[in-house]
N, C-alpha and C positions, 0 to 999 in steps of 0.2 A: 651490393649498397655504395655509394658512391661519397670517396670520404673528400671534404673541400682542403686542398691545403693550405695553413692556417696562416705561415709568411705569406706566400705571395700571394694570398688573397687580401691579407690585411696591407699589405705595398700599392696593392693594386687601389686601393678605395681610403687609402690615406691615415693616418694616425697623427690626430693634432698632437705636440708635444708637450710635455708639462716637465719643466726642469726647473733646478732651484735656483740656477741662474741664466742670463740672458745669454742665446745661443755664441753670441763675439764674444763672450769670459771664457766659454772652451774653448775656442778655436787659440784664442790669447794662447790659453794653458798648454794646446796644442802645440803652437807654433813653441812654444819656449819648451816643451820638451824636444822637438826634434833639433832644435840648437841644440843641447847637451847629448842627444844622439852626435851630433855630428862632430861635436869637441871628442867624443871618445871612439872615432871611427865607426858607428854601427850601419848595417847597410837595413834595418829592420830591430822594433823593440815588440817583445811576447812581455804583455801585462795578468800579472795573474792573481796579484795582493787586488780581493774586491773593491776595498778604498780606496784602491788609487785608477781602477777602472770607473768608481763612480765620482771621484775628483776630476779625471779628465775630460771625462763623457759624459759624465752623468747617469749613467745605468747604475739603475737600483734595486733592485728584487728582494723578494721575502725568502728565495735561496740562497742567499751566498754560496753557502759549499756545492752546490750545482756547477756542473762545466760550463766555464765561460771564459773565453780570454778575449785581449784585443789587441791588437797586429797596429803599431805606428810604423808606416812606412817614414823614408828620410823626408819625404815631400806629398804635398798631398792628402787627400783623408784619411782616418784612420778603420781601419773594417773588425767587426764582432765575426767569433768563428765561437757557435754554441749549439743549444738541441733546439730543436724549432717550440717545444716549451717555453721557452725565454726568450724567442726573436719580438714577443709581442712586448717584452717588458723595456729590448732594447729600442723598437719604434716609439714608444711612448717616451721612456726615461734617458734619452742621451739623443745625441747629437749624430750618431751613428746613421750611414745611409744603408751600408754594403755589409751587407750579413751571410754569413758563410752557416747552411745548415750542414749538422749529421744527424743521425738516427740514434737516436738517445735508447732508445733497447739493445744498441748495439755500443755502449758506449767504452768499449777497450779498444775500439778505433780512433779515439779521439786524436790521440797523435801520432800516429799516419797519416788520418786527413788532414791535421793540420799542417804536417810536412806537404801536403799535398797542393795547402791554402800557398804557405810560403813560398814552393815551385811554381805555382802560378803569378806571386809577386817579382816572380826573378830572383831572388835573391838565396837560391838554392846553393850555391856557391859563397855566399856572401858572408858578413859577419852580425850575427843574430844575439839580440840581447835578452835573458830570461829573467824575469824575477826567482829566484832561484833556494832563494831562502826567506826563512821569515826573520825580519828585522830584531824584531822586540819580543821579548819572551813570550809574551800571552796572544799572541796575533797569529794568525794561521793564512794561507792558501798560497804556499809558495807550490814551486811547483813541483808534481810529482817523480820521487828515482823512475819510477816505472816508464813514466810518460817523457823525462829526460831521453831512458837509455831510447827508448821506441824513435825519437825525432833524432838521436844521434846516429842511428844507425839507417834510418830514413832519409839521409842528410850528409852523406859521409863528408861531402866536399865543405860543409858548411862550418865556421868557427862559431861556436856557442859560446858565451861568456855572461856572465855574471851579471845583469844591470839592476837590482833592486833597488839600487840607489836612486835611480836618478828620476823616478817621481817624486818619493818622498822628500828630498831635496828641496823638490819648489814646494811641496806641503811643508817646510815648516814655517814657514814666514806666514800667517793670516792676514788676509785683506780686511779692511774695514767692511766688507758684506757677510765678510765668512764671522767676525768680532759678532755681528749683530744678530746672528745666527743661534752663535753661542751663547749668548746674554742670553735669546729668548729663551734658549735650551736650560739655561740656568734658572730660569724663572720656572720651567714644569716641573725641574728639579725638586724645589723648591715647593710647589705645588703637593708633591707627593708625600715628601718626607712630613709635611704641616699634618696632612692628610691621616699619613700612619701615627705621630703622637699624638690625634685629636682622637684616633680608634683605639687609645693602649687602655687598658685601666687591667685589675687584679684581677684571675680570671679567664684570661681573651686569649686563645690560643695564636701561632705565628701568622696561620693561615689569616685571618682577620686583619691583622695587621697588616701583612702583606698586601692583601687584596686592597684595602684602604690608600694602601700605596700606589698603586695602580690605576686604579681609580682616580684618587689627586691628579695623578700628572695627564693621564692619556685624557680625563675630559677637562683637563686643562688647556689640551693641545695638543697631547707627547706624540709622536708616532712611535713606531712599532719599536722600540729598546731596543739595543745595541748589546747590555747583559740585562737581564732579570735582579730584581731589586735585592741587594745583598742582607738580608735578615737574621741577627742572630740572638738568642735572650740566656739570659742564665749566666749557667755554667758555661755554656758556648762559647759565651764570650769571651771564654780565657783560652780558644782554639783559634782565635780569628786569623783571617778573615775570609776565610771560603768555605766554610760548614754550611751546607742547602737548610733553608726553613721548613720545619716538619711537623708542625701541628703541634709544638711542645706550650703548655699553658704557663704563663708567664705570673709569677708569686710576689709578694710583699718580697723587697729587698733587690730584685732582679734587675741586672743593666738589661736595658734595650738598645742592640745596635742598627742601624740601617746604612746601608750604600750602594746610591742611585743617579740613574741620569736621564732625563727626561731627556728627547730626542726632537730637532729641527732640522728637515731637509739631511737627516742623517749627522749632524752635527749637535756633541757633547759638552756637556758642565757637571762633571761627576759631584758630589756634595757627600760628607759623611754627616750622621749626628747621633749621641747616643743621649736617651734617657733613665730615669728608673722609674718602678712601682714604688711608691712612697720616698719620705726625703732619703737623700742617698747620707751609705757611710761616708762618717771623716775618710777614710782608704781611698773611696768611689770618689771623693770630693777632688782629693788632693792630685790625684791620677789623671784626670778630669782636667783639672787646671794645668798641670803640666803639660800634658796634649796641646791644649790650650795655647800656654804659653810660647809651645813651639810653632805651632801654626801661626801666631801671631806675629812671631818672629818672623818667618818666612817671606809671607806677604809686606812686612818692613823694608827685607836687608835685600828681595832679588830685584838687581836694577842690571842692566845694560852693563858691559865690560868687566863684572865679576864672574868667573865660570860656577857651573854647579857647587865644585869642590867650596869654592870660599862659603857660600848661601849655606851648606851642609853645615860647615864647619861653625857658625855663628850660631844656628840653631841648635847642634847638638847640646850645646852649654846649657838648656833649658831641663837636660832630662836630670841634673844633679840633684833636681829637686825630691824624684822617686826613684832611690837606689832600688836594685835588684828588678826593674820595669823590662820588659822585651819592646824592642821596635825594629822593624824591620831593616830599615836603615834605608829605605827610599823614601827622601823627602819629596820627590816631585819627578813627575814621569810628562812626555811631551803628549798631549791629547788635540782633537780638531774633528774632524771626521772621521766615522767608524759605522763599522757593521761587524752581525754578529762574529765570533763571539767578542769582543770585545772593541771596547772603544781605545785601549792603548793605541799610542798613532806609531811612535818608533823609538829605537833606542837611544834618548837623549833626557837625560837624567837631573835632578839635584840629587848627588851624593857623595859623598868623600871618596874622591878620586875621580869622578866627573871633572875632565877638566876644561871641556867646551863652554865657551865663550857665550853668555846671553845677548841675547840681540832682540830689539825691539818687533813685538809682533811673533815670535815664539808665545805657547799656549802651555800651560802645565794644569796637574791635578795636584796639587801634596797630599796624601793620604796617611793624616798623623793621626793611626793607629796603632795602640797600645795597648799590654795588658799583663797580669801577675799569667803566666801559664796553668791553665788547668782551674783556676781561680776564676778571673773578669777580665773585663778588657773594654777600651773604649774607642770609638773613632771621632777624628771630629777632621774636616776638609774643607775647602775653597778648590777651585778652580780659577787663574791667574791669567793676566797676559801681561810681558813684558811688555811696560811702555818707555818713551825715550827717556823718562826719569825714574821710575819705578816699575813698582806691578799695580795692577789694578784690577779688582776684583772682576770677574765674569758669573760669579752666583752670587746670589743678593746678600750673604752674608750672615742671616738672619739665626736669632736665638743660639747665638755663639755662646753657649752656657751647657751644663748638664742641669736638662731639665726631669723636674717631679712631677708626676702624675697620681 
């Protein structure tokens, strides 16, 4: 049997690129990254975070946990080091032309093979930046400890330093084109939530509601979701927010909570809504009203020059209306481009103690989810962008009230 090599065959045939932005935009981002590298005296940068690779080169895989790293030299074009199975993705969905292949059935050799690639680039004695950590609590893809130790042993004369922040700093301020993608993602989010609300009635189970949310968003144009819809009903809404849906039947008096985001070229704009089976109780309505008041205060008060702490302090006063309620304390977190398992972008927050100043172009999800523990909870949220004068919604802002079904 003759086995045709995949990468070299496709490379010779040529693959027409499919990119979220023009190739010139990726070249601009690469040049910006190389200037930041020069400022920190780096001879090469090893990108491990999938979203950072997507941002910088367009690389977009259905399997983000699979090993793939992008190596950015101080000048010239980046290269990718990945399994041959991932090479078609790189050829289709990235501006990278130089793909270095390893045997995916011998994945334990990736670090040693990467050391060889770095040696070929002439940086075996240089200062190499690597994304060594997860900047945000819910993200992943930091370089694993075993590979780091292998690389350090294979390149004893190199200086390996943490460079997790370099591309993230560039991603923090969104361009108008990125914001357009996020607004489109917000429309897809609402399509999913609206479909879920319409599918809800007494006696239906959670899977039917979840299926409607997928169908609504994907049918409207959403791509592969960064996080599956987070749906809870009844008493489990008192355990929010990360309980998986699992065939529970909704009954009269139950609260239904849904958090989700449609995606457009990997950009997200999450949104939460809550609704009840039948007319809500006074207690349910009061909690919903307070949560919505917190959310609307955040949108009204977020603006350039204020810190996350400033805005959170103003919004926090709204909880006085519902004593005894639990709120997780995170009034906002940075979002934008994301790949599985999280749409969280980086550790930039609207929260008590968050002293980073808000700047135009920063984008946040405002996750106002609260509960009486073990009893019930509600969630309402929007995604926003900080503008020159305040904050603007990236989600449609539709039906911001406790819907009765």
